[in-house]
C-alpha positions, 0 to 999 in steps of 0.5 A: 500500500505504501509503495502504491502511494509513493509511486502515485505521488511520483507520477503526480509530481512529474505530471505537475512539473511538466505540464502546469504553467506556473511550474514551467515558468518557475523552472525557466526562472531557475536557469542562469538566464532566468535568475534576473527575472526572479524579482519581476516575476514576483509581481505575478504573486499580486495577480494570484492574490487578487484572483484569490480575493475575487474568488473568496468574494464570489463564494461569500456572495453565493458561488459554489464552495468548490471555488475555495480550491481554486482560491487555495491554488492561487494562494499557493502559486503566489507563495511559490513566486514570492519565495522563488523571487527571494531565492533568485536574489541570493542565487544571482548574487552567488553566480555573479560573484563566481563569474567575477572571480573566474574573470579575474583569475583568467585576466591574471593568468593572461597578464603573467609573463610566459617563461621560455 
């Protein structure tokens, strides 16, 4: 039973990772080229929170209660974008420091005289 649940959770995770739009966007933001877009992508969290608030107002006005599930998904996506934006700041700083060190070491090696 535990093995079945474990296997099912692996398949669900791989499906979500490949086909859900927010996961695809977050995967693109985790690349070296995408790190610089981490902070601007945090603004999508505002949109998701706005949609969640609209959904809760609709539910309070008599809409079906299953819309709470969509509101929860919107809140979860907002949290994911905020956390990814904060993490991307640190990762981008680390990558730029490493690139600067590599550039300096290559310049120092190029400046050293060649002994024959």
